[in-house]
C-alpha positions, 0 to 999 in steps of 0.5 A, a space after each residue: 638034455 643028456 649031452 648037456 649033463 655029460 658036458 657039465 660032468 666033464 667040466 666039473 672033472 676038469 675043474 677038480 683036476 685043476 684044483 688038485 694040481 694047484 694044491 700039489 703045487 702049493 704043497 711042493 713049494 720051497 721049504 728052506 731054500 735060499 739064494 746064493 749070490 757070488 761075485 768073482 767066484 766068491 760068496 757075496 751072501 746067502 738070502 732066504 727065498 721066502 723073505 722079500 727084499 732088494 739088494 744091490 750087488 756089486 761095487 762102484 759102477 758095476 752092479 746088479 739090483 737083485 729082487 727076492 719076492 714071492 718065493 722067486 728071485 730076479 735081476 731088476 736092473 744092471 749096469 751091464 750093456 747087454 742086459 741079458 741078466 735082466 731078461 733071464 726072468 725069475 728063478 724059483 727052483 733049486 739048481 736054477 741060476 741067473 748070470 751076469 757075465 760082465 759084472 761076474 755075478 751069479 745068483 742061484 737057488 740052493 737047498 729046499 725040498 722042491 724039485 721041478 715036475 716034468 709031468 703029472 701022472 693021474 
């Protein structure tokens, strides 16, 4: 009976720790971050990271479809052959970037208060 009680206390402590971590992640979310898009080294546009949108970046045949949603950005489709930019996934932290070399498109997160946390001390 005592062992079961200790197990329940341990489970409750783990749940409490998980709730604290989730709360910390929520409080450390982006404030004022934006997506900077450059094409051929020139600024194409700046877009708020907290505003959901889709944007076709490029001209004529060379394009990237950039999606900004839920505080992150990713490239949904591109005209390049290798599709590496599409497979890079989502970015949401300052300093992270997506690059499409064939189309010369760079998408990066700039500004905001959030930094990546490597570890949590308790």
